[in-house]
DSSP file (Angstrom, degrees, kcal/mol; ACC not computed):
  #  RESIDUE AA STRUCTURE BP1 BP2  ACC     N-H-->O    O-->H-N    N-H-->O    O-->H-N    TCO  KAPPA ALPHA  PHI   PSI    X-CA   Y-CA   Z-CA
    1    1 A M              0   0    0      0, 0.0    47,-0.1     0, 0.0     0, 0.0   0.000 360.0 360.0 360.0 124.3    0.0    0.0    0.0
    2    2 A S        -     0   0    0      1,-0.1    45,-0.0    45,-0.0    46,-0.0   0.726 360.0-162.4 -89.8 -25.5    1.6    3.3   -1.1
    3    3 A G        -     0   0    0     45,-0.2    45,-0.3    46,-0.0    -1,-0.1  -0.083  36.5 -31.7  71.7-179.1   -0.7    5.8    0.6
    4    4 A K  S    S-     0   0    0     43,-1.8    82,-0.2     1,-0.1     2,-0.1  -0.249  71.4 -96.5 -72.4 155.7   -1.2    9.5    0.0
    5    5 A P        -     0   0    0      0, 0.0    82,-2.1     0, 0.0     2,-0.3  -0.437  46.1-162.1 -62.8 151.4    1.8   11.7   -1.3
    6    6 A W  E     -a   87   0A   0     80,-0.2     2,-0.3    -2,-0.1    82,-0.2  -0.987  12.0-172.8-140.9 151.6    3.5   13.6    1.5
    7    7 A R  E     -a   88   0A   0     80,-2.1    82,-3.1    -2,-0.3     2,-0.4  -0.962  20.0-125.1-142.3 160.1    5.8   16.5    1.8
    8    8 A L  E     -a   89   0A   0     -2,-0.3    82,-0.2    80,-0.2     2,-0.1  -0.827  23.8-128.5-101.5 141.4    7.8   18.3    4.3
    9    9 A T     >  -     0   0    0     80,-2.4     4,-2.4    -2,-0.4     5,-0.2  -0.369  34.0-103.2 -69.5 163.7    7.5   22.0    5.1
   10   10 A R  H  > S+     0   0    0    101,-1.0     4,-2.3     1,-0.2     5,-0.1   0.837 126.3  52.4 -52.3 -35.8   10.6   24.2    5.1
   11   11 A A  H  > S+     0   0    0    100,-1.1     4,-2.5     2,-0.2    81,-0.2   0.906 109.1  49.7 -72.0 -39.4   10.6   24.1    8.9
   12   12 A A  H  > S+     0   0    0     78,-0.5     4,-2.6    77,-0.3    -2,-0.2   0.911 110.8  50.0 -61.4 -47.2   10.4   20.3    8.8
   13   13 A E  H  X S+     0   0    0     -4,-2.4     4,-2.1     1,-0.2     5,-0.2   0.959 111.7  47.4 -54.3 -51.7   13.3   20.1    6.3
   14   14 A A  H  X S+     0   0    0     -4,-2.3     4,-2.4     1,-0.2    -2,-0.2   0.918 111.7  50.8 -59.0 -46.7   15.4   22.4    8.4
   15   15 A S  H  X S+     0   0    0     -4,-2.5     4,-2.8     1,-0.2    -1,-0.2   0.881 107.7  53.1 -53.2 -45.1   14.6   20.3   11.6
   16   16 A L  H  X S+     0   0    0     -4,-2.6     4,-2.3     1,-0.2    -1,-0.2   0.901 110.5  47.5 -65.8 -39.1   15.5   17.1    9.8
   17   17 A V  H  X S+     0   0    0     -4,-2.1     4,-2.5     2,-0.2     5,-0.2   0.915 112.8  48.8 -65.0 -45.2   19.0   18.6    8.9
   18   18 A D  H  X S+     0   0    0     -4,-2.4     4,-2.7    -5,-0.2     5,-0.2   0.923 111.6  49.5 -60.9 -43.4   19.5   19.9   12.5
   19   19 A I  H  X S+     0   0    0     -4,-2.8     4,-2.6     1,-0.2    -2,-0.2   0.944 112.2  48.5 -59.7 -49.0   18.5   16.5   13.9
   20   20 A A  H  X S+     0   0    0     -4,-2.3     4,-2.4     1,-0.2    -2,-0.2   0.923 111.9  48.2 -58.0 -48.4   21.0   14.8   11.5
   21   21 A L  H  X S+     0   0    0     -4,-2.5     4,-2.0     1,-0.2    -1,-0.2   0.887 112.8  47.8 -63.6 -43.2   23.8   17.1   12.3
   22   22 A W  H  X S+     0   0    0     -4,-2.7     4,-1.9    -5,-0.2    -1,-0.2   0.910 112.8  49.3 -64.4 -40.4   23.3   16.7   16.1
   23   23 A T  H  X>S+     0   0    0     -4,-2.6     4,-3.2     2,-0.2     5,-1.1   0.868 108.4  51.5 -70.9 -36.8   23.1   13.0   15.8
   24   24 A I  H  X5S+     0   0    0     -4,-2.4     4,-0.6     3,-0.2    -1,-0.2   0.907 114.6  44.0 -64.2 -40.4   26.3   12.8   13.8
   25   25 A E  H  <5S+     0   0    0     -4,-2.0    -2,-0.2    -5,-0.2    -1,-0.2   0.829 123.5  36.6 -66.1 -32.2   28.1   14.9   16.4
   26   26 A T  H  <5S+     0   0    0     -4,-1.9    -2,-0.2    -5,-0.1    -3,-0.2   0.884 139.5   6.3 -90.8 -46.3   26.6   13.0   19.3
   27   27 A F  H  <5S-     0   0    0     -4,-3.2     4,-0.3    -5,-0.2    -3,-0.2   0.517 105.8-105.4-121.4 -12.1   26.4    9.3   18.0
   28   28 A G     X< -     0   0    0     -5,-1.1     4,-1.8    -4,-0.6     3,-0.3  -0.151  40.0 -67.6  99.3 164.1   28.2    9.3   14.6
   29   29 A P  H  > S+     0   0    0      0, 0.0     4,-2.6     0, 0.0     5,-0.2   0.809 124.3  56.4 -65.1 -38.0   27.2    9.1   11.0
   30   30 A R  H  > S+     0   0    0      1,-0.2     4,-2.0     2,-0.2    -2,-0.1   0.909 110.8  45.2 -69.7 -36.8   25.8    5.5   11.0
   31   31 A Q  H  > S+     0   0    0     -3,-0.3     4,-2.8    -4,-0.3    -1,-0.2   0.872 110.3  54.4 -63.0 -38.3   23.4    6.3   13.7
   32   32 A A  H  X S+     0   0    0     -4,-1.8     4,-2.3     1,-0.2    -2,-0.2   0.935 109.0  47.3 -61.3 -46.3   22.4    9.5   12.1
   33   33 A E  H  X S+     0   0    0     -4,-2.6     4,-2.5     2,-0.2    -1,-0.2   0.933 112.6  50.4 -62.1 -43.6   21.5    7.7    8.9
   34   34 A A  H  X S+     0   0    0     -4,-2.0     4,-1.5    -5,-0.2    -2,-0.2   0.947 113.6  45.2 -60.8 -45.9   19.5    5.0   10.8
   35   35 A Y  H  X S+     0   0    0     -4,-2.8     4,-2.0     1,-0.2    -1,-0.2   0.867 112.9  48.5 -68.9 -37.9   17.6    7.6   12.7
   36   36 A E  H  X S+     0   0    0     -4,-2.3     4,-2.4     2,-0.2    -1,-0.2   0.877 110.0  53.0 -64.5 -38.9   16.8    9.8    9.7
   37   37 A A  H  X S+     0   0    0     -4,-2.5     4,-2.1     2,-0.2    -2,-0.2   0.797 108.0  51.5 -70.6 -28.5   15.7    6.7    7.9
   38   38 A D  H  X S+     0   0    0     -4,-1.5     4,-2.1    -5,-0.2    -2,-0.2   0.919 110.1  49.0 -62.7 -45.6   13.3    5.9   10.9
   39   39 A L  H  X S+     0   0    0     -4,-2.0     4,-1.8     2,-0.2    -2,-0.2   0.911 113.7  45.3 -68.1 -42.5   11.8    9.4   10.7
   40   40 A I  H  X S+     0   0    0     -4,-2.4     4,-2.6     2,-0.2     5,-0.2   0.944 111.3  53.2 -67.0 -46.7   11.3    9.2    6.9
   41   41 A E  H  X S+     0   0    0     -4,-2.1     4,-2.0     1,-0.2    -2,-0.2   0.890 108.5  50.1 -54.4 -39.4    9.8    5.7    7.3
   42   42 A R  H  X S+     0   0    0     -4,-2.1     4,-2.1     2,-0.2    -1,-0.2   0.887 107.3  54.1 -68.7 -35.5    7.3    7.0    9.9
   43   43 A C  H  X S+     0   0    0     -4,-1.8     4,-2.4     1,-0.2    -2,-0.2   0.953 110.8  46.4 -59.8 -47.9    6.4    9.9    7.5
   44   44 A A  H  X S+     0   0    0     -4,-2.6     4,-1.6     1,-0.2    -1,-0.2   0.852 110.7  52.4 -64.9 -31.6    5.6    7.3    4.9
   45   45 A A  H  <>S+     0   0    0     -4,-2.0     5,-3.5    -5,-0.2     6,-0.6   0.854 106.9  52.5 -72.0 -31.4    3.7    5.2    7.4
   46   46 A I  H ><5S+     0   0    0     -4,-2.1     3,-1.7     4,-0.2    -2,-0.2   0.936 109.3  50.6 -58.7 -49.2    1.6    8.4    8.3
   47   47 A A  H 3<5S+     0   0    0     -4,-2.4   -43,-1.8     1,-0.3    -2,-0.2   0.849 111.2  48.0 -56.8 -37.1    0.8    8.7    4.5
   48   48 A R  T 3<5S-     0   0    0     -4,-1.6    -1,-0.3   -45,-0.3    -2,-0.2   0.479 115.8-118.8 -83.6  -1.6   -0.3    5.1    4.4
   49   49 A D  T < 5S+     0   0    0     -3,-1.7    -3,-0.2    -4,-0.3    -2,-0.1   0.860  82.0 119.1  58.7  40.4   -2.4    5.6    7.6
   50   50 A E      < +     0   0    0     -5,-3.5    -4,-0.2    -8,-0.1    -5,-0.1   0.199  45.2  88.7-115.3  11.9   -0.3    3.1    9.5
   51   51 A A  S    S-     0   0    0     -6,-0.6     2,-0.2    -5,-0.2    -9,-0.0  -0.919  78.4-121.4-111.3 138.5    1.1    5.2   12.3
   52   52 A P        +     0   0    0      0, 0.0     2,-0.3     0, 0.0    20,-0.2  -0.527  41.9 179.1 -74.9 142.8   -0.7    5.7   15.5
   53   53 A W        -     0   0    0     -2,-0.2     2,-0.3    18,-0.1    18,-0.2  -0.934  19.6-153.7-140.6 165.0   -1.4    9.5   16.1
   54   54 A Q  E     -B   70   0A   0     16,-2.0    16,-2.2    -2,-0.3     2,-0.3  -0.958  32.6 -98.0-137.1 157.5   -3.0   11.8   18.5
   55   55 A S  E  >  -B   69   0A   0     -2,-0.3     4,-1.9    14,-0.2     5,-0.3  -0.566  18.4-147.2 -73.6 129.6   -4.5   15.2   18.2
   56   56 A C  H  >>S+     0   0    0     12,-2.7     4,-2.6    -2,-0.3     5,-2.0   0.885  99.6  53.9 -67.2 -37.6   -2.3   18.1   19.1
   57   57 A S  H  45S+     0   0    0     11,-0.6    -1,-0.2     8,-0.5     9,-0.1   0.791 114.0  42.6 -70.4 -27.0   -5.3   20.2   20.4
   58   58 A K  H  45S+     0   0    0     -3,-0.1    -1,-0.2     8,-0.1    -2,-0.2   0.820 127.9  25.4 -85.3 -32.1   -6.4   17.3   22.7
   59   59 A V  H  <5S+     0   0    0     -4,-1.9    -3,-0.2     2,-0.2    -2,-0.2   0.783 132.1  25.4-104.9 -32.4   -3.0   16.3   24.1
   60   60 A I  T  <5S-     0   0    0     -4,-2.6    -3,-0.2    -5,-0.3    -4,-0.1   0.884 128.8 -19.7-105.2 -51.4   -0.6   19.4   23.9
   61   61 A D    > < -     0   0    0     -5,-2.0     3,-1.7    38,-0.1    -1,-0.3  -0.880  46.5-138.8-163.8 129.8   -2.8   22.5   23.9
   62   62 A P  T 3  S+     0   0    0      0, 0.0    -5,-0.1     0, 0.0    -4,-0.1   0.622 100.3  68.1 -70.5 -12.8   -6.5   23.0   23.2
   63   63 A R  T 3  S+     0   0    0      2,-0.1    -6,-0.1    -3,-0.0     3,-0.1   0.664  80.4  97.4 -77.4 -15.1   -5.8   26.3   21.3
   64   64 A L  S <  S-     0   0    0     -3,-1.7    40,-0.0    -8,-0.2    -3,-0.0  -0.390  93.2 -85.1 -74.2 155.7   -4.0   24.4   18.5
   65   65 A P    >   -     0   0    0      0, 0.0     3,-1.0     0, 0.0    -8,-0.5  -0.183  33.1-129.2 -64.3 151.5   -5.9   23.6   15.3
   66   66 A E  T 3  S+     0   0    0      1,-0.2    -9,-0.1   -10,-0.1    -8,-0.1   0.759 106.2  58.9 -74.4 -23.8   -7.9   20.3   15.6
   67   67 A D  T 3  S+     0   0    0    -12,-0.1    15,-0.6   -11,-0.1     2,-0.5   0.528  81.4 102.7 -85.6  -1.6   -6.5   19.0   12.4
   68   68 A L  E <   + C   0  81A   0     -3,-1.0   -12,-2.7    13,-0.1   -11,-0.6  -0.664  52.4 174.5 -77.2 124.3   -2.9   19.2   13.7
   69   69 A R  E     -BC  55  80A   0     11,-2.8    11,-2.8    -2,-0.5     2,-0.3  -0.808  14.2-160.3-126.5 168.2   -1.7   15.7   14.7
   70   70 A F  E     -BC  54  79A   0    -16,-2.2   -16,-2.0    -2,-0.3     2,-0.3  -0.981   8.2-170.1-142.0 160.2    1.4   14.0   15.9
   71   71 A T  E     - C   0  78A   0      7,-1.7     7,-3.0    -2,-0.3     2,-0.3  -0.984  27.2-117.2-142.3 153.8    3.1   10.8   16.3
   72   72 A R  E     + C   0  77A   0     -2,-0.3     2,-0.3     5,-0.2     5,-0.2  -0.625  27.8 173.0 -93.4 145.4    6.2    9.8   18.1
   73   73 A C  E >   - C   0  76A   0      3,-3.0     3,-2.0    -2,-0.3     2,-0.2  -0.838  65.9 -47.4-145.8 111.8    9.4    8.4   16.5
   74   74 A G  T 3  S-     0   0    0     -2,-0.3    -1,-0.1     1,-0.3   -39,-0.0  -0.483 122.4 -21.8  64.3-128.2   12.4    7.9   18.7
   75   75 A E  T 3  S+     0   0    0     -2,-0.2    20,-2.8    -3,-0.1     2,-0.3   0.393 125.1  84.4 -90.8  -0.9   12.9   11.1   20.8
   76   76 A H  E <   -CD  73  94A   0     -3,-2.0    -3,-3.0    18,-0.2     2,-0.5  -0.695  67.1-140.2-111.5 155.6   10.9   13.2   18.3
   77   77 A L  E     -CD  72  93A   0     16,-3.8    16,-3.2    -2,-0.3     2,-0.6  -0.946  17.1-147.9-106.8 132.4    7.3   14.1   17.7
   78   78 A I  E     -CD  71  92A   0     -7,-3.0    -7,-1.7    -2,-0.5     2,-0.4  -0.935  17.8-157.3-104.0 117.2    6.4   14.3   13.8
   79   79 A V  E     +CD  70  91A   0     12,-3.1    11,-1.7    -2,-0.6    12,-1.1  -0.824  24.3 159.6 -95.2 134.5    3.7   17.0   13.6
   80   80 A F  E     -CD  69  89A   0    -11,-2.8   -11,-2.8    -2,-0.4     2,-0.4  -0.970  39.9-133.7-152.8 164.0    1.6   16.7   10.6
   81   81 A V  E     -CD  68  88A   0      7,-2.4     7,-2.5    -2,-0.3     2,-0.9  -0.997  18.9-149.1-121.5 131.0   -1.8   17.6    8.9
   82   82 A D  E     - D   0  87A   0    -15,-0.6     5,-0.2    -2,-0.4    -2,-0.0  -0.838  22.2-176.0-101.4  97.7   -3.6   14.8    7.1
   83   83 A E        -     0   0    0      3,-2.0     3,-0.5    -2,-0.9    -2,-0.0  -0.486  41.1-100.9 -87.8 164.0   -5.4   16.5    4.2
   84   84 A P  S    S+     0   0    0      0, 0.0    -1,-0.1     0, 0.0     3,-0.1   0.885 119.2  24.2 -52.8 -40.0   -7.8   14.6    1.8
   85   85 A D  S    S+     0   0    0      1,-0.2     2,-0.3   -81,-0.1    -3,-0.0   0.417 129.5   9.5-111.2   3.1   -5.1   14.3   -0.9
   86   86 A R        -     0   0    0     -3,-0.5    -3,-2.0   -82,-0.2     2,-0.4  -0.985  62.3-119.2-169.3 167.0   -1.8   14.5    0.9
   87   87 A V  E     -aD   6  82A   0    -82,-2.1   -80,-2.1    -2,-0.3     2,-0.5  -0.978  22.2-156.2-118.2 128.3    0.0   14.6    4.2
   88   88 A I  E     -aD   7  81A   0     -7,-2.5    -7,-2.4    -2,-0.4     2,-0.8  -0.925   9.4-145.4-104.9 124.4    2.0   17.7    5.1
   89   89 A I  E     -aD   8  80A   0    -82,-3.1   -80,-2.4    -2,-0.5   -77,-0.3  -0.825  15.8-172.7 -90.6 112.8    4.7   17.1    7.7
   90   90 A V  E     -     0   0A   0    -11,-1.7   -78,-0.5    -2,-0.8     2,-0.3   0.933  52.6 -38.3 -69.8 -51.3    4.8   20.3    9.7
   91   91 A D  E     - D   0  79A   0    -12,-1.1   -12,-3.1   -80,-0.1     2,-0.5  -0.975  42.2-117.3-166.9 166.6    7.9   19.7   11.8
   92   92 A F  E     - D   0  78A   0     -2,-0.3     2,-0.4   -81,-0.2   -14,-0.2  -0.983  37.7-174.7-111.9 118.8    9.9   17.4   13.8
   93   93 A L  E     - D   0  77A   0    -16,-3.2   -16,-3.8    -2,-0.5     2,-0.2  -0.932  27.7-117.3-122.5 140.6   10.1   18.4   17.4
   94   94 A H  E >   - D   0  76A   0     -2,-0.4     3,-2.1   -18,-0.2   -18,-0.2  -0.519  27.1-127.1 -70.9 135.7   12.0   17.0   20.3
   95   95 A G  T 3  S+     0   0    0    -20,-2.8     4,-0.2     1,-0.3    -1,-0.1   0.632 106.1  56.9 -58.6 -18.0    9.7   15.6   23.0
   96   96 A R  T 3  S+     0   0    0    -21,-0.2    -1,-0.3     2,-0.1   -20,-0.1   0.372  87.4 102.6-101.0   4.4   11.3   17.6   25.7
   97   97 A R  S <  S-     0   0    0     -3,-2.1     2,-1.9     1,-0.1    -4,-0.0  -0.246  92.0 -91.3 -74.1 166.8   10.7   21.0   24.0
   98   98 A D     >  -     0   0    0      1,-0.2     4,-2.6     2,-0.1     5,-0.3  -0.593  51.7-175.2 -75.5  82.5    8.1   23.5   24.9
   99   99 A L  H  > S+     0   0    0     -2,-1.9     4,-3.0     1,-0.2     5,-0.3   0.859  73.0  51.3 -57.6 -43.4    5.6   22.1   22.4
  100  100 A P  H  > S+     0   0    0      0, 0.0     4,-2.5     0, 0.0    -1,-0.2   0.951 115.9  43.3 -59.1 -47.9    2.8   24.5   22.7
  101  101 A A  H  > S+     0   0    0     -3,-0.2     4,-2.2     1,-0.2     5,-0.2   0.883 115.9  47.9 -70.4 -38.7    5.2   27.5   22.2
  102  102 A R  H  X S+     0   0    0     -4,-2.6     4,-2.8     2,-0.2    -1,-0.2   0.949 114.3  45.5 -66.3 -47.2    7.1   25.8   19.4
  103  103 A L  H  X S+     0   0    0     -4,-3.0     4,-2.6    -5,-0.3     5,-0.2   0.911 112.0  51.4 -66.0 -40.1    3.9   24.7   17.5
  104  104 A T  H  X S+     0   0    0     -4,-2.5     4,-2.2    -5,-0.3    -1,-0.2   0.930 111.9  48.1 -62.3 -44.9    2.3   28.1   17.9
  105  105 A D  H  X S+     0   0    0     -4,-2.2     4,-2.6    -5,-0.2     5,-0.3   0.958 111.0  49.2 -59.3 -51.1    5.4   29.8   16.5
  106  106 A R  H  X>S+     0   0    0     -4,-2.8     4,-1.2     1,-0.2     5,-1.1   0.940 114.6  46.2 -54.3 -47.2    5.7   27.4   13.5
  107  107 A L  H  <5S+     0   0    0     -4,-2.6    -1,-0.2     1,-0.2    -2,-0.2   0.878 112.1  49.8 -66.3 -35.9    2.0   28.0   12.7
  108  108 A R  H  <5S+     0   0    0     -4,-2.2    -1,-0.2     1,-0.2    -2,-0.2   0.911 111.9  47.5 -69.8 -42.3    2.2   31.7   13.0
  109  109 A R  H  <5S-     0   0    0     -4,-2.6    -1,-0.2    -5,-0.2    -2,-0.2   0.670  99.5-138.6 -68.8 -19.2    5.3   31.9   10.8
  110  110 A G  T  <5       0   0    0     -4,-1.2    -3,-0.2    -5,-0.3    -4,-0.1   0.738 360.0 360.0  67.5  24.8    3.6   29.7    8.2
  111  111 A D      <       0   0    0     -5,-1.1  -100,-1.1  -102,-0.1  -101,-1.0   0.563 360.0 360.0 -67.5 360.0    6.8   27.6    7.5
């Protein structure tokens, strides 16, 4: 099953690069490649509707849009919007960040 097409926002692309660079510095290139592959595979699973998800407005902050969702992959949350014809990966956020503030900032900037 191939699922819907999916794409990363500019913010998500930048976060993926930052995650890779930090992981290379901390754990080495092999681990960085493996972790990035896990994140990308989880994005594909989201598009195939095979990843468990939760509503950001119900779990993180009720002021967030109801269609904003997240799933966990390793230490990160993959934040996304599931549209009828595609999935938009909004960002990859570390689970220990101030999630309401980070998500509100991302949505306000429109990355």
